[in-house]
Chimera marker file (.cmm) of the C-alpha trace (Angstrom):
<marker_set name="trace">
<marker id="1" x="2.368" y="-19.024" z="-4.239" r="1" g="1" b="0" radius="0.5"/>
<marker id="2" x="4.752" y="-18.467" z="-7.176" r="1" g="1" b="0" radius="0.5"/>
<marker id="3" x="3.220" y="-16.361" z="-9.943" r="1" g="1" b="0" radius="0.5"/>
<marker id="4" x="5.497" y="-16.314" z="-13.009" r="1" g="1" b="0" radius="0.5"/>
<marker id="5" x="2.863" y="-14.341" z="-14.889" r="1" g="1" b="0" radius="0.5"/>
<marker id="6" x="3.238" y="-11.319" z="-12.576" r="1" g="1" b="0" radius="0.5"/>
<marker id="7" x="5.541" y="-8.463" z="-13.465" r="1" g="1" b="0" radius="0.5"/>
<marker id="8" x="6.331" y="-5.317" z="-11.508" r="1" g="1" b="0" radius="0.5"/>
<marker id="9" x="7.511" y="-1.935" z="-12.680" r="1" g="1" b="0" radius="0.5"/>
<marker id="10" x="7.537" y="1.758" z="-11.865" r="1" g="1" b="0" radius="0.5"/>
<marker id="11" x="4.234" y="3.314" z="-12.843" r="1" g="1" b="0" radius="0.5"/>
<marker id="12" x="4.082" y="5.793" z="-15.695" r="1" g="1" b="0" radius="0.5"/>
<marker id="13" x="1.569" y="8.639" z="-15.777" r="1" g="1" b="0" radius="0.5"/>
<marker id="14" x="-0.483" y="6.824" z="-18.424" r="1" g="1" b="0" radius="0.5"/>
<marker id="15" x="-0.912" y="3.876" z="-16.015" r="1" g="1" b="0" radius="0.5"/>
<marker id="16" x="-3.446" y="5.924" z="-14.066" r="1" g="1" b="0" radius="0.5"/>
<marker id="17" x="-6.217" y="4.607" z="-16.316" r="1" g="1" b="0" radius="0.5"/>
<marker id="18" x="-5.510" y="1.114" z="-14.892" r="1" g="1" b="0" radius="0.5"/>
<marker id="19" x="-4.778" y="2.246" z="-11.329" r="1" g="1" b="0" radius="0.5"/>
<marker id="20" x="-7.917" y="4.360" z="-10.832" r="1" g="1" b="0" radius="0.5"/>
<marker id="21" x="-10.444" y="1.471" z="-10.942" r="1" g="1" b="0" radius="0.5"/>
<marker id="22" x="-8.396" y="-0.379" z="-8.296" r="1" g="1" b="0" radius="0.5"/>
<marker id="23" x="-8.072" y="2.720" z="-6.109" r="1" g="1" b="0" radius="0.5"/>
<marker id="24" x="-11.806" y="3.378" z="-6.383" r="1" g="1" b="0" radius="0.5"/>
<marker id="25" x="-12.789" y="-0.235" z="-5.638" r="1" g="1" b="0" radius="0.5"/>
<marker id="26" x="-10.538" y="-0.450" z="-2.586" r="1" g="1" b="0" radius="0.5"/>
<marker id="27" x="-11.306" y="2.983" z="-1.118" r="1" g="1" b="0" radius="0.5"/>
<marker id="28" x="-15.074" y="3.075" z="-1.673" r="1" g="1" b="0" radius="0.5"/>
<marker id="29" x="-15.597" y="0.179" z="0.776" r="1" g="1" b="0" radius="0.5"/>
<marker id="30" x="-14.346" y="2.340" z="3.658" r="1" g="1" b="0" radius="0.5"/>
<marker id="31" x="-12.814" y="-0.604" z="5.479" r="1" g="1" b="0" radius="0.5"/>
<marker id="32" x="-9.043" y="-0.478" z="4.839" r="1" g="1" b="0" radius="0.5"/>
<marker id="33" x="-7.844" y="3.013" z="3.842" r="1" g="1" b="0" radius="0.5"/>
<marker id="34" x="-8.443" y="6.366" z="5.528" r="1" g="1" b="0" radius="0.5"/>
<marker id="35" x="-9.111" y="8.067" z="2.192" r="1" g="1" b="0" radius="0.5"/>
<marker id="36" x="-12.730" y="9.220" z="1.932" r="1" g="1" b="0" radius="0.5"/>
<marker id="37" x="-14.886" y="6.629" z="0.131" r="1" g="1" b="0" radius="0.5"/>
<marker id="38" x="-16.032" y="9.330" z="-2.284" r="1" g="1" b="0" radius="0.5"/>
<marker id="39" x="-12.518" y="10.549" z="-3.155" r="1" g="1" b="0" radius="0.5"/>
<marker id="40" x="-12.626" y="12.073" z="-6.615" r="1" g="1" b="0" radius="0.5"/>
<marker id="41" x="-10.474" y="10.726" z="-9.404" r="1" g="1" b="0" radius="0.5"/>
<marker id="42" x="-8.432" y="13.955" z="-9.532" r="1" g="1" b="0" radius="0.5"/>
<marker id="43" x="-7.768" y="13.862" z="-5.783" r="1" g="1" b="0" radius="0.5"/>
<marker id="44" x="-6.966" y="10.157" z="-5.918" r="1" g="1" b="0" radius="0.5"/>
<marker id="45" x="-4.413" y="10.733" z="-8.662" r="1" g="1" b="0" radius="0.5"/>
<marker id="46" x="-2.738" y="13.491" z="-6.619" r="1" g="1" b="0" radius="0.5"/>
<marker id="47" x="-2.703" y="11.259" z="-3.533" r="1" g="1" b="0" radius="0.5"/>
<marker id="48" x="-1.395" y="8.110" z="-5.192" r="1" g="1" b="0" radius="0.5"/>
<marker id="49" x="0.853" y="9.411" z="-7.934" r="1" g="1" b="0" radius="0.5"/>
<marker id="50" x="2.090" y="12.542" z="-6.071" r="1" g="1" b="0" radius="0.5"/>
<marker id="51" x="3.627" y="14.256" z="-9.090" r="1" g="1" b="0" radius="0.5"/>
<marker id="52" x="6.879" y="16.053" z="-8.373" r="1" g="1" b="0" radius="0.5"/>
<marker id="53" x="7.317" y="14.434" z="-4.977" r="1" g="1" b="0" radius="0.5"/>
<marker id="54" x="10.933" y="13.750" z="-3.993" r="1" g="1" b="0" radius="0.5"/>
<marker id="55" x="11.856" y="10.077" z="-3.387" r="1" g="1" b="0" radius="0.5"/>
<marker id="56" x="8.257" y="8.982" z="-3.943" r="1" g="1" b="0" radius="0.5"/>
<marker id="57" x="7.718" y="6.017" z="-6.206" r="1" g="1" b="0" radius="0.5"/>
<marker id="58" x="4.546" y="4.439" z="-7.518" r="1" g="1" b="0" radius="0.5"/>
<marker id="59" x="4.581" y="0.893" z="-8.869" r="1" g="1" b="0" radius="0.5"/>
<marker id="60" x="2.198" y="-1.389" z="-10.706" r="1" g="1" b="0" radius="0.5"/>
<marker id="61" x="1.799" y="-5.140" z="-10.730" r="1" g="1" b="0" radius="0.5"/>
<marker id="62" x="0.718" y="-6.556" z="-14.058" r="1" g="1" b="0" radius="0.5"/>
<marker id="63" x="-0.634" y="-9.912" z="-15.054" r="1" g="1" b="0" radius="0.5"/>
<marker id="64" x="-0.758" y="-10.611" z="-18.796" r="1" g="1" b="0" radius="0.5"/>
<marker id="65" x="-0.469" y="-6.864" z="-19.452" r="1" g="1" b="0" radius="0.5"/>
<marker id="66" x="-3.328" y="-5.866" z="-17.130" r="1" g="1" b="0" radius="0.5"/>
<marker id="67" x="-2.676" y="-3.827" z="-13.985" r="1" g="1" b="0" radius="0.5"/>
<marker id="68" x="-3.817" y="-5.915" z="-11.000" r="1" g="1" b="0" radius="0.5"/>
<marker id="69" x="-2.164" y="-3.917" z="-8.219" r="1" g="1" b="0" radius="0.5"/>
<marker id="70" x="-0.466" y="-0.687" z="-7.335" r="1" g="1" b="0" radius="0.5"/>
<marker id="71" x="1.835" y="0.445" z="-4.561" r="1" g="1" b="0" radius="0.5"/>
<marker id="72" x="3.698" y="3.537" z="-3.462" r="1" g="1" b="0" radius="0.5"/>
<marker id="73" x="6.964" y="3.892" z="-1.584" r="1" g="1" b="0" radius="0.5"/>
<marker id="74" x="8.174" y="7.065" z="0.089" r="1" g="1" b="0" radius="0.5"/>
<marker id="75" x="10.080" y="8.307" z="3.118" r="1" g="1" b="0" radius="0.5"/>
<marker id="76" x="7.898" y="8.109" z="6.213" r="1" g="1" b="0" radius="0.5"/>
<marker id="77" x="9.266" y="11.429" z="7.437" r="1" g="1" b="0" radius="0.5"/>
<marker id="78" x="11.584" y="14.224" z="6.354" r="1" g="1" b="0" radius="0.5"/>
<marker id="79" x="15.155" y="15.140" z="7.195" r="1" g="1" b="0" radius="0.5"/>
<marker id="80" x="16.563" y="13.016" z="9.985" r="1" g="1" b="0" radius="0.5"/>
<marker id="81" x="13.688" y="10.529" z="9.663" r="1" g="1" b="0" radius="0.5"/>
<marker id="82" x="13.884" y="9.927" z="5.926" r="1" g="1" b="0" radius="0.5"/>
<marker id="83" x="15.802" y="6.660" z="6.286" r="1" g="1" b="0" radius="0.5"/>
<marker id="84" x="12.563" y="4.878" z="7.270" r="1" g="1" b="0" radius="0.5"/>
<marker id="85" x="10.071" y="4.410" z="4.468" r="1" g="1" b="0" radius="0.5"/>
<marker id="86" x="6.330" y="4.064" z="4.272" r="1" g="1" b="0" radius="0.5"/>
<marker id="87" x="4.379" y="2.192" z="1.640" r="1" g="1" b="0" radius="0.5"/>
<marker id="88" x="0.862" y="1.336" z="0.643" r="1" g="1" b="0" radius="0.5"/>
<marker id="89" x="-0.594" y="-1.358" z="-1.574" r="1" g="1" b="0" radius="0.5"/>
<marker id="90" x="-3.871" y="-1.816" z="-3.366" r="1" g="1" b="0" radius="0.5"/>
<marker id="91" x="-4.712" y="-5.060" z="-5.129" r="1" g="1" b="0" radius="0.5"/>
<marker id="92" x="-7.605" y="-5.415" z="-7.554" r="1" g="1" b="0" radius="0.5"/>
<marker id="93" x="-10.340" y="-7.127" z="-5.504" r="1" g="1" b="0" radius="0.5"/>
<marker id="94" x="-10.709" y="-9.701" z="-8.309" r="1" g="1" b="0" radius="0.5"/>
<marker id="95" x="-7.059" y="-10.703" z="-7.770" r="1" g="1" b="0" radius="0.5"/>
<marker id="96" x="-7.174" y="-10.808" z="-3.954" r="1" g="1" b="0" radius="0.5"/>
<marker id="97" x="-6.166" y="-14.070" z="-2.321" r="1" g="1" b="0" radius="0.5"/>
<marker id="98" x="-4.097" y="-15.208" z="-5.305" r="1" g="1" b="0" radius="0.5"/>
<marker id="99" x="-0.618" y="-14.315" z="-4.004" r="1" g="1" b="0" radius="0.5"/>
<marker id="100" x="-0.394" y="-11.002" z="-5.859" r="1" g="1" b="0" radius="0.5"/>
<marker id="101" x="-0.065" y="-8.933" z="-2.676" r="1" g="1" b="0" radius="0.5"/>
<marker id="102" x="2.724" y="-11.058" z="-1.194" r="1" g="1" b="0" radius="0.5"/>
<marker id="103" x="4.787" y="-11.118" z="-4.387" r="1" g="1" b="0" radius="0.5"/>
<marker id="104" x="4.238" y="-7.387" z="-4.902" r="1" g="1" b="0" radius="0.5"/>
<marker id="105" x="5.205" y="-6.687" z="-1.286" r="1" g="1" b="0" radius="0.5"/>
<marker id="106" x="8.442" y="-8.645" z="-1.734" r="1" g="1" b="0" radius="0.5"/>
<marker id="107" x="9.230" y="-6.550" z="-4.809" r="1" g="1" b="0" radius="0.5"/>
<marker id="108" x="8.571" y="-3.216" z="-3.107" r="1" g="1" b="0" radius="0.5"/>
<marker id="109" x="10.553" y="-4.265" z="-0.013" r="1" g="1" b="0" radius="0.5"/>
<marker id="110" x="13.488" y="-5.082" z="-2.315" r="1" g="1" b="0" radius="0.5"/>
<marker id="111" x="13.106" y="-1.662" z="-3.959" r="1" g="1" b="0" radius="0.5"/>
<marker id="112" x="13.147" y="-0.008" z="-0.529" r="1" g="1" b="0" radius="0.5"/>
<marker id="113" x="16.377" y="-1.790" z="0.408" r="1" g="1" b="0" radius="0.5"/>
<marker id="114" x="17.956" y="-0.865" z="-2.935" r="1" g="1" b="0" radius="0.5"/>
<marker id="115" x="17.036" y="2.780" z="-2.313" r="1" g="1" b="0" radius="0.5"/>
<marker id="116" x="18.854" y="2.706" z="1.038" r="1" g="1" b="0" radius="0.5"/>
<marker id="117" x="15.908" y="2.660" z="3.415" r="1" g="1" b="0" radius="0.5"/>
<marker id="118" x="16.722" y="0.798" z="6.642" r="1" g="1" b="0" radius="0.5"/>
<marker id="119" x="13.178" y="0.158" z="7.840" r="1" g="1" b="0" radius="0.5"/>
<marker id="120" x="9.546" y="0.302" z="6.751" r="1" g="1" b="0" radius="0.5"/>
<marker id="121" x="6.769" y="1.697" z="8.926" r="1" g="1" b="0" radius="0.5"/>
<marker id="122" x="3.044" y="1.482" z="8.380" r="1" g="1" b="0" radius="0.5"/>
<marker id="123" x="1.287" y="4.256" z="10.258" r="1" g="1" b="0" radius="0.5"/>
<marker id="124" x="-2.251" y="2.872" z="10.265" r="1" g="1" b="0" radius="0.5"/>
<marker id="125" x="-3.074" y="-0.737" z="9.414" r="1" g="1" b="0" radius="0.5"/>
<marker id="126" x="-6.744" y="-1.115" z="10.276" r="1" g="1" b="0" radius="0.5"/>
<marker id="127" x="-6.938" y="-3.797" z="12.968" r="1" g="1" b="0" radius="0.5"/>
<marker id="128" x="-10.050" y="-5.371" z="11.452" r="1" g="1" b="0" radius="0.5"/>
<marker id="129" x="-8.182" y="-5.840" z="8.144" r="1" g="1" b="0" radius="0.5"/>
<marker id="130" x="-6.969" y="-9.228" z="9.325" r="1" g="1" b="0" radius="0.5"/>
<marker id="131" x="-5.761" y="-10.301" z="5.866" r="1" g="1" b="0" radius="0.5"/>
<marker id="132" x="-3.312" y="-7.367" z="5.777" r="1" g="1" b="0" radius="0.5"/>
<marker id="133" x="-2.238" y="-7.759" z="9.413" r="1" g="1" b="0" radius="0.5"/>
<marker id="134" x="-1.551" y="-11.480" z="8.877" r="1" g="1" b="0" radius="0.5"/>
<marker id="135" x="0.359" y="-10.808" z="5.647" r="1" g="1" b="0" radius="0.5"/>
<marker id="136" x="2.583" y="-8.181" z="7.219" r="1" g="1" b="0" radius="0.5"/>
<marker id="137" x="3.264" y="-10.265" z="10.306" r="1" g="1" b="0" radius="0.5"/>
<marker id="138" x="4.144" y="-13.260" z="8.113" r="1" g="1" b="0" radius="0.5"/>
<marker id="139" x="6.642" y="-11.021" z="6.310" r="1" g="1" b="0" radius="0.5"/>
<marker id="140" x="8.359" y="-9.989" z="9.543" r="1" g="1" b="0" radius="0.5"/>
<marker id="141" x="6.497" y="-6.814" z="10.455" r="1" g="1" b="0" radius="0.5"/>
<marker id="142" x="5.701" y="-6.280" z="14.113" r="1" g="1" b="0" radius="0.5"/>
<marker id="143" x="2.865" y="-4.345" z="15.678" r="1" g="1" b="0" radius="0.5"/>
<marker id="144" x="4.739" y="-1.681" z="17.637" r="1" g="1" b="0" radius="0.5"/>
<marker id="145" x="1.666" y="0.211" z="18.736" r="1" g="1" b="0" radius="0.5"/>
<marker id="146" x="-2.089" y="0.305" z="18.467" r="1" g="1" b="0" radius="0.5"/>
<marker id="147" x="-4.178" y="3.459" z="18.416" r="1" g="1" b="0" radius="0.5"/>
<marker id="148" x="-7.723" y="2.848" z="19.692" r="1" g="1" b="0" radius="0.5"/>
<marker id="149" x="-10.557" y="4.155" z="17.522" r="1" g="1" b="0" radius="0.5"/>
<marker id="150" x="-8.098" y="5.663" z="15.003" r="1" g="1" b="0" radius="0.5"/>
<marker id="151" x="-10.155" y="4.587" z="11.987" r="1" g="1" b="0" radius="0.5"/>
<marker id="152" x="-13.822" y="5.293" z="11.257" r="1" g="1" b="0" radius="0.5"/>
<marker id="153" x="-14.800" y="2.004" z="9.636" r="1" g="1" b="0" radius="0.5"/>
<marker id="154" x="-17.908" y="2.486" z="7.500" r="1" g="1" b="0" radius="0.5"/>
<marker id="155" x="-19.720" y="-0.545" z="8.921" r="1" g="1" b="0" radius="0.5"/>
<marker id="156" x="-17.991" y="-1.293" z="12.245" r="1" g="1" b="0" radius="0.5"/>
<marker id="157" x="-17.595" y="2.253" z="13.501" r="1" g="1" b="0" radius="0.5"/>
<marker id="158" x="-14.498" y="3.329" z="15.453" r="1" g="1" b="0" radius="0.5"/>
<marker id="159" x="-11.785" y="0.711" z="14.948" r="1" g="1" b="0" radius="0.5"/>
<marker id="160" x="-8.212" y="0.424" z="16.164" r="1" g="1" b="0" radius="0.5"/>
<marker id="161" x="-5.267" y="0.919" z="13.826" r="1" g="1" b="0" radius="0.5"/>
<marker id="162" x="-1.856" y="-0.689" z="14.208" r="1" g="1" b="0" radius="0.5"/>
<marker id="163" x="1.515" y="0.914" z="13.674" r="1" g="1" b="0" radius="0.5"/>
<marker id="164" x="3.695" y="-1.801" z="12.147" r="1" g="1" b="0" radius="0.5"/>
<marker id="165" x="7.451" y="-1.879" z="11.553" r="1" g="1" b="0" radius="0.5"/>
<marker id="166" x="10.063" y="-4.045" z="9.868" r="1" g="1" b="0" radius="0.5"/>
<marker id="167" x="13.809" y="-3.480" z="9.806" r="1" g="1" b="0" radius="0.5"/>
<marker id="168" x="15.179" y="-3.831" z="6.294" r="1" g="1" b="0" radius="0.5"/>
<link id1="1" id2="2" r="1" g="1" b="0" radius="0.2"/>
<link id1="2" id2="3" r="1" g="1" b="0" radius="0.2"/>
<link id1="3" id2="4" r="1" g="1" b="0" radius="0.2"/>
<link id1="4" id2="5" r="1" g="1" b="0" radius="0.2"/>
<link id1="5" id2="6" r="1" g="1" b="0" radius="0.2"/>
<link id1="6" id2="7" r="1" g="1" b="0" radius="0.2"/>
<link id1="7" id2="8" r="1" g="1" b="0" radius="0.2"/>
<link id1="8" id2="9" r="1" g="1" b="0" radius="0.2"/>
<link id1="9" id2="10" r="1" g="1" b="0" radius="0.2"/>
<link id1="10" id2="11" r="1" g="1" b="0" radius="0.2"/>
<link id1="11" id2="12" r="1" g="1" b="0" radius="0.2"/>
<link id1="12" id2="13" r="1" g="1" b="0" radius="0.2"/>
<link id1="13" id2="14" r="1" g="1" b="0" radius="0.2"/>
<link id1="14" id2="15" r="1" g="1" b="0" radius="0.2"/>
<link id1="15" id2="16" r="1" g="1" b="0" radius="0.2"/>
<link id1="16" id2="17" r="1" g="1" b="0" radius="0.2"/>
<link id1="17" id2="18" r="1" g="1" b="0" radius="0.2"/>
<link id1="18" id2="19" r="1" g="1" b="0" radius="0.2"/>
<link id1="19" id2="20" r="1" g="1" b="0" radius="0.2"/>
<link id1="20" id2="21" r="1" g="1" b="0" radius="0.2"/>
<link id1="21" id2="22" r="1" g="1" b="0" radius="0.2"/>
<link id1="22" id2="23" r="1" g="1" b="0" radius="0.2"/>
<link id1="23" id2="24" r="1" g="1" b="0" radius="0.2"/>
<link id1="24" id2="25" r="1" g="1" b="0" radius="0.2"/>
<link id1="25" id2="26" r="1" g="1" b="0" radius="0.2"/>
<link id1="26" id2="27" r="1" g="1" b="0" radius="0.2"/>
<link id1="27" id2="28" r="1" g="1" b="0" radius="0.2"/>
<link id1="28" id2="29" r="1" g="1" b="0" radius="0.2"/>
<link id1="29" id2="30" r="1" g="1" b="0" radius="0.2"/>
<link id1="30" id2="31" r="1" g="1" b="0" radius="0.2"/>
<link id1="31" id2="32" r="1" g="1" b="0" radius="0.2"/>
<link id1="32" id2="33" r="1" g="1" b="0" radius="0.2"/>
<link id1="33" id2="34" r="1" g="1" b="0" radius="0.2"/>
<link id1="34" id2="35" r="1" g="1" b="0" radius="0.2"/>
<link id1="35" id2="36" r="1" g="1" b="0" radius="0.2"/>
<link id1="36" id2="37" r="1" g="1" b="0" radius="0.2"/>
<link id1="37" id2="38" r="1" g="1" b="0" radius="0.2"/>
<link id1="38" id2="39" r="1" g="1" b="0" radius="0.2"/>
<link id1="39" id2="40" r="1" g="1" b="0" radius="0.2"/>
<link id1="40" id2="41" r="1" g="1" b="0" radius="0.2"/>
<link id1="41" id2="42" r="1" g="1" b="0" radius="0.2"/>
<link id1="42" id2="43" r="1" g="1" b="0" radius="0.2"/>
<link id1="43" id2="44" r="1" g="1" b="0" radius="0.2"/>
<link id1="44" id2="45" r="1" g="1" b="0" radius="0.2"/>
<link id1="45" id2="46" r="1" g="1" b="0" radius="0.2"/>
<link id1="46" id2="47" r="1" g="1" b="0" radius="0.2"/>
<link id1="47" id2="48" r="1" g="1" b="0" radius="0.2"/>
<link id1="48" id2="49" r="1" g="1" b="0" radius="0.2"/>
<link id1="49" id2="50" r="1" g="1" b="0" radius="0.2"/>
<link id1="50" id2="51" r="1" g="1" b="0" radius="0.2"/>
<link id1="51" id2="52" r="1" g="1" b="0" radius="0.2"/>
<link id1="52" id2="53" r="1" g="1" b="0" radius="0.2"/>
<link id1="53" id2="54" r="1" g="1" b="0" radius="0.2"/>
<link id1="54" id2="55" r="1" g="1" b="0" radius="0.2"/>
<link id1="55" id2="56" r="1" g="1" b="0" radius="0.2"/>
<link id1="56" id2="57" r="1" g="1" b="0" radius="0.2"/>
<link id1="57" id2="58" r="1" g="1" b="0" radius="0.2"/>
<link id1="58" id2="59" r="1" g="1" b="0" radius="0.2"/>
<link id1="59" id2="60" r="1" g="1" b="0" radius="0.2"/>
<link id1="60" id2="61" r="1" g="1" b="0" radius="0.2"/>
<link id1="61" id2="62" r="1" g="1" b="0" radius="0.2"/>
<link id1="62" id2="63" r="1" g="1" b="0" radius="0.2"/>
<link id1="63" id2="64" r="1" g="1" b="0" radius="0.2"/>
<link id1="64" id2="65" r="1" g="1" b="0" radius="0.2"/>
<link id1="65" id2="66" r="1" g="1" b="0" radius="0.2"/>
<link id1="66" id2="67" r="1" g="1" b="0" radius="0.2"/>
<link id1="67" id2="68" r="1" g="1" b="0" radius="0.2"/>
<link id1="68" id2="69" r="1" g="1" b="0" radius="0.2"/>
<link id1="69" id2="70" r="1" g="1" b="0" radius="0.2"/>
<link id1="70" id2="71" r="1" g="1" b="0" radius="0.2"/>
<link id1="71" id2="72" r="1" g="1" b="0" radius="0.2"/>
<link id1="72" id2="73" r="1" g="1" b="0" radius="0.2"/>
<link id1="73" id2="74" r="1" g="1" b="0" radius="0.2"/>
<link id1="74" id2="75" r="1" g="1" b="0" radius="0.2"/>
<link id1="75" id2="76" r="1" g="1" b="0" radius="0.2"/>
<link id1="76" id2="77" r="1" g="1" b="0" radius="0.2"/>
<link id1="77" id2="78" r="1" g="1" b="0" radius="0.2"/>
<link id1="78" id2="79" r="1" g="1" b="0" radius="0.2"/>
<link id1="79" id2="80" r="1" g="1" b="0" radius="0.2"/>
<link id1="80" id2="81" r="1" g="1" b="0" radius="0.2"/>
<link id1="81" id2="82" r="1" g="1" b="0" radius="0.2"/>
<link id1="82" id2="83" r="1" g="1" b="0" radius="0.2"/>
<link id1="83" id2="84" r="1" g="1" b="0" radius="0.2"/>
<link id1="84" id2="85" r="1" g="1" b="0" radius="0.2"/>
<link id1="85" id2="86" r="1" g="1" b="0" radius="0.2"/>
<link id1="86" id2="87" r="1" g="1" b="0" radius="0.2"/>
<link id1="87" id2="88" r="1" g="1" b="0" radius="0.2"/>
<link id1="88" id2="89" r="1" g="1" b="0" radius="0.2"/>
<link id1="89" id2="90" r="1" g="1" b="0" radius="0.2"/>
<link id1="90" id2="91" r="1" g="1" b="0" radius="0.2"/>
<link id1="91" id2="92" r="1" g="1" b="0" radius="0.2"/>
<link id1="92" id2="93" r="1" g="1" b="0" radius="0.2"/>
<link id1="93" id2="94" r="1" g="1" b="0" radius="0.2"/>
<link id1="94" id2="95" r="1" g="1" b="0" radius="0.2"/>
<link id1="95" id2="96" r="1" g="1" b="0" radius="0.2"/>
<link id1="96" id2="97" r="1" g="1" b="0" radius="0.2"/>
<link id1="97" id2="98" r="1" g="1" b="0" radius="0.2"/>
<link id1="98" id2="99" r="1" g="1" b="0" radius="0.2"/>
<link id1="99" id2="100" r="1" g="1" b="0" radius="0.2"/>
<link id1="100" id2="101" r="1" g="1" b="0" radius="0.2"/>
<link id1="101" id2="102" r="1" g="1" b="0" radius="0.2"/>
<link id1="102" id2="103" r="1" g="1" b="0" radius="0.2"/>
<link id1="103" id2="104" r="1" g="1" b="0" radius="0.2"/>
<link id1="104" id2="105" r="1" g="1" b="0" radius="0.2"/>
<link id1="105" id2="106" r="1" g="1" b="0" radius="0.2"/>
<link id1="106" id2="107" r="1" g="1" b="0" radius="0.2"/>
<link id1="107" id2="108" r="1" g="1" b="0" radius="0.2"/>
<link id1="108" id2="109" r="1" g="1" b="0" radius="0.2"/>
<link id1="109" id2="110" r="1" g="1" b="0" radius="0.2"/>
<link id1="110" id2="111" r="1" g="1" b="0" radius="0.2"/>
<link id1="111" id2="112" r="1" g="1" b="0" radius="0.2"/>
<link id1="112" id2="113" r="1" g="1" b="0" radius="0.2"/>
<link id1="113" id2="114" r="1" g="1" b="0" radius="0.2"/>
<link id1="114" id2="115" r="1" g="1" b="0" radius="0.2"/>
<link id1="115" id2="116" r="1" g="1" b="0" radius="0.2"/>
<link id1="116" id2="117" r="1" g="1" b="0" radius="0.2"/>
<link id1="117" id2="118" r="1" g="1" b="0" radius="0.2"/>
<link id1="118" id2="119" r="1" g="1" b="0" radius="0.2"/>
<link id1="119" id2="120" r="1" g="1" b="0" radius="0.2"/>
<link id1="120" id2="121" r="1" g="1" b="0" radius="0.2"/>
<link id1="121" id2="122" r="1" g="1" b="0" radius="0.2"/>
<link id1="122" id2="123" r="1" g="1" b="0" radius="0.2"/>
<link id1="123" id2="124" r="1" g="1" b="0" radius="0.2"/>
<link id1="124" id2="125" r="1" g="1" b="0" radius="0.2"/>
<link id1="125" id2="126" r="1" g="1" b="0" radius="0.2"/>
<link id1="126" id2="127" r="1" g="1" b="0" radius="0.2"/>
<link id1="127" id2="128" r="1" g="1" b="0" radius="0.2"/>
<link id1="128" id2="129" r="1" g="1" b="0" radius="0.2"/>
<link id1="129" id2="130" r="1" g="1" b="0" radius="0.2"/>
<link id1="130" id2="131" r="1" g="1" b="0" radius="0.2"/>
<link id1="131" id2="132" r="1" g="1" b="0" radius="0.2"/>
<link id1="132" id2="133" r="1" g="1" b="0" radius="0.2"/>
<link id1="133" id2="134" r="1" g="1" b="0" radius="0.2"/>
<link id1="134" id2="135" r="1" g="1" b="0" radius="0.2"/>
<link id1="135" id2="136" r="1" g="1" b="0" radius="0.2"/>
<link id1="136" id2="137" r="1" g="1" b="0" radius="0.2"/>
<link id1="137" id2="138" r="1" g="1" b="0" radius="0.2"/>
<link id1="138" id2="139" r="1" g="1" b="0" radius="0.2"/>
<link id1="139" id2="140" r="1" g="1" b="0" radius="0.2"/>
<link id1="140" id2="141" r="1" g="1" b="0" radius="0.2"/>
<link id1="141" id2="142" r="1" g="1" b="0" radius="0.2"/>
<link id1="142" id2="143" r="1" g="1" b="0" radius="0.2"/>
<link id1="143" id2="144" r="1" g="1" b="0" radius="0.2"/>
<link id1="144" id2="145" r="1" g="1" b="0" radius="0.2"/>
<link id1="145" id2="146" r="1" g="1" b="0" radius="0.2"/>
<link id1="146" id2="147" r="1" g="1" b="0" radius="0.2"/>
<link id1="147" id2="148" r="1" g="1" b="0" radius="0.2"/>
<link id1="148" id2="149" r="1" g="1" b="0" radius="0.2"/>
<link id1="149" id2="150" r="1" g="1" b="0" radius="0.2"/>
<link id1="150" id2="151" r="1" g="1" b="0" radius="0.2"/>
<link id1="151" id2="152" r="1" g="1" b="0" radius="0.2"/>
<link id1="152" id2="153" r="1" g="1" b="0" radius="0.2"/>
<link id1="153" id2="154" r="1" g="1" b="0" radius="0.2"/>
<link id1="154" id2="155" r="1" g="1" b="0" radius="0.2"/>
<link id1="155" id2="156" r="1" g="1" b="0" radius="0.2"/>
<link id1="156" id2="157" r="1" g="1" b="0" radius="0.2"/>
<link id1="157" id2="158" r="1" g="1" b="0" radius="0.2"/>
<link id1="158" id2="159" r="1" g="1" b="0" radius="0.2"/>
<link id1="159" id2="160" r="1" g="1" b="0" radius="0.2"/>
<link id1="160" id2="161" r="1" g="1" b="0" radius="0.2"/>
<link id1="161" id2="162" r="1" g="1" b="0" radius="0.2"/>
<link id1="162" id2="163" r="1" g="1" b="0" radius="0.2"/>
<link id1="163" id2="164" r="1" g="1" b="0" radius="0.2"/>
<link id1="164" id2="165" r="1" g="1" b="0" radius="0.2"/>
<link id1="165" id2="166" r="1" g="1" b="0" radius="0.2"/>
<link id1="166" id2="167" r="1" g="1" b="0" radius="0.2"/>
<link id1="167" id2="168" r="1" g="1" b="0" radius="0.2"/>
</marker_set>
């Protein structure tokens, strides 16, 4: 779905005020991210914004001037593994299912290519998060491995997590 009203940019430190409610809403459900559901705002900011981190970028998606999503992009490893990146996305639950995630993913994948990364790896896509798994597969990611019981889902209990990869 084409969304001309969406814009994407690198996050500034003052964007945290718009990112935090999204982070909190996504993480407190305990069904998609390994961060503790009761992660404090200070810890969340350190996790997501990672001040001073080398080659780590945080982005926001805006619609009519309101932040509706956030993403980070960073090397998945150090040294001889830093040519493969890792990323994470969080979309405001009120904007889910409206094409924001796909458009934002396309933007961040383009940023990764422009930065010289040759592949993107997700280390733990919760298998029960079928919306995310379907999105990533539709964008060319493959499940290259599955770790049984790698995620402690708050309502389903131990749940598998997929390792997914896409060459850039």
